[in-house]
MARNUKE-886624 format. One record per residue: residue in one letter; x, y, z of N, C-alpha, C, O in turn. Coordinates in steps of 0.05 Angstrom, whole numbers, padded with zeros to 5 digits, always signed. Example, Ala and Ser with C-alpha at 12.3 -4.5 7.8 and 13.67 -1.06 7.14 Angstrom:
a+00264-00114+00156+00246-00090+00156+00264-00066+00156+00285-00066+00169
s+00257-00045+00142+00273-00021+00143+00258+00001+00157+00268+00023+00161
This chain:
x+00202+00282+00103+00213+00313+00103+00224+00317+00076+00237+00299+00066
x+00219+00339+00064+00234+00348+00043+00264+00345+00044+00272+00352+00066
x+00281+00338+00028+00309+00335+00030+00321+00353+00007+00309+00354-00014
x+00340+00365+00009+00353+00381-00008+00375+00365-00023+00395+00358-00010
x+00374+00358-00047+00392+00343-00065+00407+00365-00082+00397+00372-00103
x+00429+00374-00074+00438+00394-00094+00421+00419-00096+00414+00431-00076
x+00417+00426-00118+00400+00447-00120+00365+00443-00118+00349+00460-00110
x+00360+00423-00125+00337+00412-00122+00329+00399-00098+00345+00389-00082
x+00294+00399-00093+00286+00386-00071+00275+00364-00077+00265+00361-00100
x+00273+00341-00055+00267+00321-00068+00249+00302-00043+00257+00303-00020
x+00228+00286-00048+00213+00275-00030+00222+00247-00029+00208+00233-00045
x+00241+00232-00015+00251+00207-00021+00238+00191+00006+00246+00192+00029
x+00212+00174-00008+00201+00157+00014+00188+00177+00036+00191+00170+00059
x+00178+00196+00031+00158+00209+00047+00144+00231+00038+00155+00244+00020
x+00121+00238+00046+00105+00255+00029+00097+00280+00045+00077+00294+00038
x+00115+00286+00070+00113+00309+00083+00131+00331+00076+00155+00326+00073
x+00119+00359+00074+00135+00377+00066+00135+00401+00088+00113+00410+00096
x+00157+00411+00096+00159+00434+00116+00159+00457+00097+00177+00461+00081
x+00138+00472+00100+00128+00498+00080+00129+00523+00095+00113+00541+00089
x+00148+00527+00114+00154+00549+00134+00165+00573+00111+00154+00594+00108
x+00186+00565+00099+00196+00584+00076+00179+00591+00056+00185+00612+00046
x+00156+00579+00046+00140+00580+00021+00125+00599+00036+00122+00620+00026
x+00112+00595+00064+00089+00611+00077+00101+00637+00083+00086+00656+00085
x+00126+00641+00086+00143+00668+00088+00144+00686+00068+00148+00710+00069
x+00141+00668+00043+00151+00678+00017+00126+00698+00003+00104+00700+00014
x+00130+00708-00015+00104+00726-00031+00086+00707-00039+00094+00683-00042
x+00064+00713-00042+00039+00704-00057+00053+00694-00085+00069+00710-00095
x+00049+00672-00097+00056+00668-00124+00084+00654-00127+00092+00648-00150
x+00100+00649-00100+00125+00635-00095+00120+00606-00100+00099+00597-00090
x+00138+00587-00114+00135+00562-00117+00159+00550-00111+00181+00561-00113
x+00154+00519-00102+00171+00507-00099+00166+00485-00112+00143+00477-00115
x+00194+00469-00123+00183+00442-00140+00200+00419-00126+00223+00424-00119
x+00188+00395-00123+00205+00370-00109+00201+00345-00133+00183+00342-00150
x+00218+00332-00130+00216+00304-00142+00206+00283-00120+00215+00282-00097
x+00187+00269-00132+00177+00248-00116+00186+00222-00120+00187+00213-00143
x+00192+00211-00102+00200+00179-00105+00194+00161-00077+00204+00167-00055
x+00176+00141-00082+00167+00125-00066+00173+00097-00070+00163+00088-00091
x+00187+00081-00055+00190+00055-00064+00163+00035-00058+00155+00018-00073
x+00153+00043-00033+00125+00030-00026+00109+00049-00016+00119+00065+00000
x+00080+00051-00022+00063+00074-00016+00037+00060-00009+00023+00051-00028
x+00029+00056+00019+00009+00036+00027-00017+00053+00017-00020+00077+00022
x-00034+00039+00002-00061+00052-00006-00084+00047+00009-00102+00063+00010
x-00083+00018+00023-00105+00010+00036-00092-00014+00055-00068-00014+00059
x-00106-00032+00065-00094-00053+00081-00085-00080+00059-00069-00098+00065
x-00094-00078+00042-00085-00098+00019-00068-00090-00001-00051-00106-00010
x-00071-00061-00012-00057-00054-00038-00034-00037-00029-00037-00022-00009
x-00012-00038-00042+00009-00019-00042+00017-00010-00064+00017-00026-00083
x+00024+00015-00069+00037+00024-00095+00063+00021-00092+00073+00025-00070
x+00078+00012-00112+00110+00011-00116+00121+00030-00138+00109+00037-00158
x+00142+00035-00133+00157+00050-00151+00145+00077-00161+00148+00086-00184
x+00131+00090-00140+00120+00117-00146+00141+00138-00151+00158+00145-00135
x+00137+00149-00175+00156+00174-00181+00140+00193-00195+00120+00187-00209
x+00150+00219-00191+00134+00239-00205+00143+00269-00195+00166+00274-00188
x+00126+00285-00196+00138+00315-00188+00117+00330-00172+00094+00329-00180
x+00125+00344-00149+00105+00361-00133+00109+00394-00138+00132+00403-00134
x+00094+00408-00145+00095+00437-00148+00079+00453-00127+00054+00451-00130
x+00085+00465-00109+00075+00477-00091+00073+00510-00097+00093+00523-00100
x+00050+00522-00098+00048+00548-00100+00038+00562-00081+00017+00553-00072
x+00047+00588-00068+00043+00599-00048+00011+00617-00057+00011+00633-00077
x-00010+00614-00044-00029+00633-00048-00041+00645-00024-00037+00628-00006
x-00053+00664-00016-00059+00681-00003-00058+00665+00033-00042+00670+00051
x-00077+00649+00033-00074+00633+00057-00082+00606+00058-00097+00595+00074
x-00065+00593+00033-00063+00566+00026-00036+00565+00012-00020+00584+00010
x-00033+00536+00003-00017+00528-00018-00031+00509-00035-00048+00493-00028
x-00019+00512-00061-00031+00495-00082-00011+00477-00086+00013+00484-00086
x-00020+00453-00089-00003+00424-00093-00009+00418-00118-00033+00410-00119
x+00001+00419-00139+00001+00403-00167+00015+00374-00166+00039+00374-00159
x+00007+00358-00169+00022+00328-00165+00017+00317-00196-00002+00321-00210
x+00042+00302-00203+00040+00284-00228+00054+00262-00215+00075+00266-00202
x+00043+00239-00217+00056+00212-00204+00049+00191-00221+00026+00190-00232
x+00068+00172-00225+00064+00149-00239+00075+00122-00221+00091+00125-00202
x+00069+00103-00226+00080+00074-00212+00063+00051-00220+00054+00049-00243
x+00060+00033-00199+00047+00010-00210+00034-00007-00180+00045-00005-00158
x+00018-00019-00183+00000-00032-00163-00003-00058-00168-00009-00065-00191
x+00001-00077-00150-00003-00110-00158-00033-00110-00155-00044-00094-00140
x-00045-00127-00170-00075-00130-00169-00075-00155-00176-00057-00168-00187
x-00103-00163-00165-00111-00193-00175-00125-00190-00194-00140-00170-00194
x-00126-00207-00215-00141-00209-00238-00170-00225-00235-00170-00247-00224
x-00193-00214-00245-00218-00223-00233-00220-00247-00250-00237-00263-00242
x-00207-00254-00273-00215-00273-00291-00200-00295-00283-00212-00317-00282
x-00172-00294-00276-00153-00321-00271-00141-00318-00242-00122-00331-00235
x-00152-00302-00228-00140-00295-00205-00113-00297-00197-00107-00303-00174
x-00094-00292-00215-00067-00289-00214-00061-00260-00206-00077-00242-00214
x-00041-00254-00192-00032-00226-00187-00015-00215-00215+00001-00228-00229
x-00023-00190-00219-00009-00178-00243-00001-00149-00231-00013-00141-00211
x+00017-00135-00244+00027-00109-00242+00010-00088-00263+00012-00088-00287
x-00005-00071-00249-00027-00052-00258-00010-00027-00258-00003-00019-00236
x-00002-00012-00280+00008+00016-00280-00011+00035-00278-00033+00034-00288
x+00000+00054-00265-00021+00077-00262-00005+00104-00270+00020+00104-00270
x-00020+00128-00277-00012+00150-00278-00036+00172-00270-00059+00171-00280
x-00029+00189-00253-00049+00208-00242-00034+00238-00239-00011+00242-00231
x-00052+00256-00247-00040+00289-00245-00068+00295-00229-00091+00286-00234
x-00060+00314-00207-00081+00327-00194-00071+00355-00182-00047+00361-00180
x-00097+00374-00173-00086+00396-00158-00101+00396-00136-00125+00391-00140
x-00092+00402-00110-00105+00402-00086-00095+00426-00068-00072+00434-00070
x-00113+00435-00054-00107+00466-00035-00099+00449-00009-00103+00426-00005
x-00088+00465+00007-00075+00458+00028-00079+00487+00047-00064+00506+00041
x-00098+00489+00069-00103+00517+00080-00084+00513+00105-00079+00492+00117
x-00076+00538+00111-00058+00544+00133-00077+00547+00157-00098+00560+00156
x-00068+00531+00182-00086+00532+00203-00076+00547+00231-00089+00551+00251
x-00046+00555+00223-00033+00566+00245-00017+00591+00229-00003+00586+00209
x-00018+00617+00239-00008+00638+00226+00025+00631+00230+00031+00623+00252
x+00050+00632+00208+00073+00624+00209+00087+00641+00226+00105+00632+00239
x+00079+00673+00227+00095+00691+00239+00092+00696+00266+00110+00703+00281
x+00067+00691+00274+00055+00691+00300+00053+00665+00319+00057+00664+00344
x+00045+00645+00303+00041+00620+00315+00012+00623+00330+00005+00610+00350
x+00000+00639+00319-00037+00636+00333-00053+00618+00309-00046+00616+00285
x-00071+00608+00319-00090+00597+00302-00104+00618+00288-00110+00638+00300
x-00109+00614+00259-00121+00629+00241-00155+00630+00249-00168+00609+00246
x-00166+00650+00259-00196+00652+00262-00213+00640+00241-00208+00644+00217
x-00231+00629+00249-00255+00616+00235-00264+00639+00214-00268+00633+00190
x-00267+00663+00223-00282+00682+00202-00265+00691+00179-00273+00702+00159
x-00240+00685+00186-00221+00686+00160-00224+00666+00135-00214+00668+00113
x-00238+00648+00145-00245+00628+00121-00263+00639+00097-00282+00654+00101
x-00257+00632+00077-00277+00640+00053-00298+00622+00053-00297+00600+00065
x-00319+00629+00038-00344+00618+00035-00341+00584+00028-00352+00565+00038
x-00321+00588+00009-00323+00560-00001-00312+00540+00016-00313+00517+00009
x-00302+00546+00039-00291+00528+00060-00311+00509+00069-00305+00485+00068
x-00328+00515+00075-00354+00508+00087-00366+00480+00069-00376+00460+00079
x-00362+00484+00045-00374+00462+00031-00354+00447+00015-00361+00426+00006
x-00328+00455+00009-00304+00442+00000-00289+00429+00017-00286+00441+00039
x-00276+00404+00012-00261+00396+00031-00232+00404+00024-00223+00399+00002
x-00213+00420+00044-00193+00426+00040-00177+00415+00055-00184+00411+00078
x-00151+00405+00045-00132+00395+00063-00116+00413+00084-00113+00436+00076
x-00105+00407+00106-00092+00426+00126-00064+00427+00126-00051+00406+00123
x-00053+00449+00130-00020+00449+00134-00022+00447+00171-00038+00461+00183
x-00010+00434+00182-00010+00426+00208+00007+00449+00226+00022+00466+00215
x+00004+00448+00251+00015+00470+00270+00048+00469+00266+00061+00489+00274
x+00060+00451+00258+00085+00448+00251+00088+00460+00222+00110+00457+00212
x+00072+00472+00209+00076+00481+00182+00090+00462+00163+00109+00467+00149
x+00076+00438+00165+00079+00416+00150+00054+00407+00131+00031+00404+00140
x+00061+00403+00107+00039+00397+00089+00046+00363+00080+00069+00353+00077
x+00025+00353+00079+00030+00321+00076+00013+00311+00048-00011+00311+00049
x+00025+00305+00026+00010+00300+00000+00000+00277+00001-00016+00273-00017
x+00003+00256+00020+00006+00232+00027-00027+00220+00018-00031+00203+00000
x-00046+00232+00031-00078+00225+00034-00088+00234+00005-00103+00218-00008
x-00081+00257-00004-00088+00264-00036-00079+00245-00056-00094+00235-00073
x-00049+00237-00053-00042+00219-00071-00050+00193-00069-00048+00177-00088
x-00060+00184-00043-00071+00160-00044-00098+00151-00055-00104+00130-00068
x-00117+00180-00045-00142+00179-00062-00143+00178-00089-00160+00165-00100
x-00123+00193-00104-00118+00197-00130-00112+00170-00142-00126+00161-00159
x-00093+00158-00133-00082+00131-00143-00106+00111-00137-00109+00092-00153
x-00118+00114-00119-00141+00091-00116-00161+00097-00142-00170+00079-00156
x-00166+00123-00144-00187+00133-00165-00179+00123-00196-00195+00122-00215
x-00152+00116-00196-00141+00113-00226-00143+00081-00226-00142+00073-00249
x-00145+00066-00211-00143+00042-00212-00170+00031-00224-00191+00041-00218
x-00168+00007-00242-00191-00007-00254-00210-00014-00232-00202-00025-00211
x-00239-00008-00237-00257-00025-00220-00259-00054-00222-00267-00068-00204
x-00250-00066-00248-00251-00093-00254-00224-00099-00263-00218-00093-00286
x-00209-00109-00248-00177-00118-00250-00178-00139-00269-00191-00159-00268
x-00160-00131-00291-00156-00155-00317-00135-00152-00327-00128-00132-00339
x-00119-00173-00322-00089-00176-00334-00084-00174-00363-00061-00176-00371
x-00103-00171-00377-00100-00165-00402-00114-00187-00426-00132-00203-00420
x-00104-00185-00452-00119-00206-00472-00104-00232-00473-00109-00250-00490
x-00082-00233-00453-00071-00254-00454-00077-00274-00431-00068-00296-00427
x-00096-00260-00418-00106-00276-00392-00109-00307-00398-00121-00317-00418
x-00097-00322-00377-00107-00350-00382-00135-00361-00371-00144-00384-00372
x-00146-00341-00361-00173-00348-00350-00194-00362-00366-00190-00372-00388
x-00213-00362-00355-00237-00383-00370-00244-00369-00396-00248-00344-00396
x-00247-00383-00417-00255-00375-00444-00284-00365-00445-00301-00378-00434
x-00290-00341-00457-00319-00331-00456-00327-00336-00486-00312-00328-00504
x-00353-00350-00492-00355-00356-00517-00385-00339-00520-00400-00337-00501
x-00391-00328-00546-00418-00317-00552-00440-00337-00554-00439-00358-00566
x-00460-00328-00539-00485-00350-00538-00502-00340-00556-00522-00355-00558
x-00503-00318-00572-00524-00310-00589-00535-00285-00574-00538-00283-00550
x-00542-00266-00592-00558-00240-00586-00538-00226-00567-00547-00213-00548
x-00514-00228-00572-00495-00208-00555-00493-00216-00531-00480-00201-00516
x-00504-00240-00520-00497-00250-00489-00470-00266-00491-00465-00284-00508
x-00453-00258-00473-00429-00276-00470-00431-00299-00451-00439-00293-00429
x-00425-00327-00458-00434-00343-00434-00404-00360-00432-00392-00370-00451
x-00395-00360-00408-00371-00378-00397-00376-00405-00410-00397-00417-00407
x-00357-00414-00424-00358-00446-00431-00364-00467-00410-00373-00489-00417
x-00359-00462-00385-00367-00477-00368-00397-00482-00363-00407-00504-00359
x-00410-00458-00365-00441-00456-00364-00456-00458-00390-00480-00451-00392
x-00436-00470-00413-00454-00475-00435-00473-00497-00439-00490-00498-00456
x-00467-00514-00422-00491-00542-00421-00511-00528-00409-00532-00531-00421
x-00512-00510-00383-00539-00502-00375-00552-00487-00395-00576-00490-00398
x-00539-00472-00409-00551-00451-00429-00565-00470-00452-00587-00464-00462
x-00552-00489-00458-00568-00513-00474-00592-00520-00464-00612-00518-00477
x-00593-00529-00440-00615-00539-00421-00642-00516-00421-00665-00521-00424
x-00630-00491-00416-00652-00472-00421-00660-00467-00450-00683-00460-00453
x-00648-00470-00468-00654-00471-00495-00675-00491-00505-00692-00487-00522
x-00671-00516-00490-00688-00540-00494-00716-00536-00477-00739-00542-00485
x-00711-00528-00458-00739-00518-00439-00750-00499-00453-00774-00502-00455
x-00741-00479-00464-00756-00459-00475-00772-00473-00504-00794-00464-00511
x-00760-00493-00515-00770-00504-00537-00798-00519-00532-00817-00521-00548
x-00798-00527-00510-00820-00544-00500-00846-00525-00498-00868-00528-00508
x-00839-00506-00485-00864-00483-00480-00877-00473-00503-00895-00456-00501
């Protein structure tokens, strides 16, 4: 739940924000939150650590627009040396959260009031308690920023790759096999 720290609002180790006040405000109203998550699970094996950033919520007609900037690190395993290393990440995204329950009456918002784009686009929901959770969107965007091939960098102590000619990289452990292919090709 968003906590008030002095004059500013902050999300400290939580991604859920109660947006009743914003939903009762005028269209165009905004709220800003500082984001700080010590540990944020991404899946069964990955956890983002030291996640910091900003969340800005803007009231639209029947939605809230969330602009999020976040940075932190994830411990990954290098594909070359198989050692763990810290991979920094930085992401910025905008997602829409649709109001499911009218804040004034408590009634469900009828499906016919949905705009045409709702059927095709995935829009996150504001729950019946008027809480918006940026967690799932944040998780998806962090995972998208991580490298597909985790590599700890140029100082990696993993296997050396040598050039075999014609632009082919060959691991030195397989260089002997490469020579056998060259000898076999010479006989034919």
